[in-house]
Structures are given as structure tokens and as C-alpha cells.
C-alpha positions as CSV (number, residue, x, y, z in Angstrom):
1,R,78.4,26.7,-71.2
2,I,77.1,26.2,-74.6
3,R,73.8,28.1,-74.8
4,T,71.4,26.1,-77.0
5,A,68.1,27.0,-78.5
6,I,65.3,24.9,-80.2
7,V,64.2,26.1,-83.6
8,G,60.7,24.8,-84.0
9,F,59.0,23.0,-81.2
10,S,57.4,19.8,-82.4
11,N,56.8,16.1,-81.4
12,R,60.3,15.5,-82.7
13,S,61.6,18.0,-80.1
14,R,59.6,16.3,-77.3
15,S,61.4,13.0,-78.1
16,L,64.8,14.5,-78.5
17,I,65.0,17.0,-75.6
18,P,65.0,14.4,-72.7
19,A,68.1,12.7,-74.1
20,F,69.7,16.1,-74.6
21,M,68.9,17.3,-71.1
22,K,70.2,14.0,-69.6
23,Q,73.6,14.8,-71.0
24,A,73.5,18.6,-70.8
25,D,75.5,19.0,-67.5
26,K,78.1,16.5,-68.5
27,L,78.6,18.1,-71.9
28,D,78.2,21.7,-70.6
29,F,75.1,22.6,-72.5
30,E,72.3,24.7,-71.4
31,M,68.9,25.0,-73.0
32,V,68.0,28.7,-73.1
33,A,65.5,29.5,-75.8
34,V,62.9,28.4,-78.3
35,S,62.1,30.0,-81.7
36,D,58.8,29.2,-83.3
37,I,56.5,31.3,-85.5
38,W,53.4,29.7,-83.9
39,N,52.8,31.2,-80.4
40,K,51.0,28.0,-79.3
41,R,54.2,26.0,-79.9
42,R,56.4,28.6,-78.2
43,E,54.2,28.6,-75.1
44,E,54.1,24.7,-75.1
45,C,57.8,24.6,-75.2
46,V,58.3,27.0,-72.4
47,A,55.8,25.1,-70.2
48,Y,57.3,21.7,-71.2
49,M,60.9,22.8,-70.3
50,Q,59.7,24.2,-67.0
51,E,57.6,21.2,-66.1
52,K,59.9,18.4,-67.2
53,F,63.3,19.9,-66.4
54,D,62.7,23.0,-64.2
55,A,64.4,25.0,-67.0
56,K,63.3,28.5,-67.7
57,I,63.8,29.3,-71.3
58,K,63.0,32.4,-73.4
59,A,60.6,32.4,-76.3
60,Y,61.2,34.2,-79.6
61,R,58.7,34.8,-82.4
62,N,61.1,33.9,-85.2
63,N,64.8,33.0,-85.9
64,E,65.7,36.6,-86.7
65,E,64.6,37.7,-83.2
66,L,66.3,34.7,-81.6
67,Y,69.7,35.4,-83.3
68,E,69.4,39.1,-82.7
69,K,68.5,38.9,-79.0
70,G,69.0,35.3,-77.8
71,K,72.8,35.1,-77.5
72,V,72.9,31.4,-78.4
73,D,75.9,29.3,-79.4
74,A,74.0,26.3,-80.9
75,V,70.6,25.3,-82.1
76,I,68.6,22.1,-82.4
77,I,66.5,22.3,-85.6
78,S,63.2,20.6,-85.1
79,T,61.1,21.8,-88.0
80,A,59.8,20.1,-91.1
81,D,62.5,18.3,-93.0
82,F,62.3,20.6,-96.0
83,Q,63.1,23.6,-93.8
84,H,66.3,22.2,-92.3
85,A,68.7,23.6,-94.9
86,M,67.3,27.1,-94.6
87,H,67.4,27.0,-90.8
88,C,70.9,25.7,-90.8
89,K,72.0,28.5,-93.2
90,E,70.4,31.1,-90.9
91,A,72.2,29.7,-87.9
92,I,75.5,29.7,-89.6
93,D,75.0,33.2,-91.0
94,A,74.1,34.3,-87.4
95,G,77.4,32.9,-86.1
């Protein structure tokens, strides 16, 4: 399975995740974590995934913690547009 995390939980995430989860089994993906510097958003994401998809995901305070402890294969970047390049580079550097 491809272990996937959300980098930044936002309204963009809320509209993207249902489509992703609909195809997750077929494409062998599994949502396992969220990274967001704002604890309110981390908690919202964990609750959202549990309520909507019965998925238990782990929350991380930042991307460094996610990549160090999260054991993820892929990320969905859902932060402000100007942050995408930085988050993409972090994900690539983390492997």
C-alpha cells in the first residue's frame, strides 16, 4: 500500500479527500497522517477522517516530524499556493 499523508489541512483538503478516498482501495493508497503547524487543523483533520471515512490517522506538528516518524510514501500538499514548492522539496528530500 502507498502510505499517504496530508500536508496542511484546509478547505482544499476537504474537497479533495473524498475523491481520493473513493479511489484509495482500487489504487492501493491508504491515508495515514496529517501534518499541520496549527493544532486546530490537525485535530479537525483527524476528526474529519474518522467521521467521514472511519480512518484513523496520526497527527504531526510539522513536516520534519512527519518525515522523521510518519513512514509515508506520498503526500498531498494542501497549503497556500506560495508554499507548495517548499513543501514539495521537503517531501522529495525526505524520500
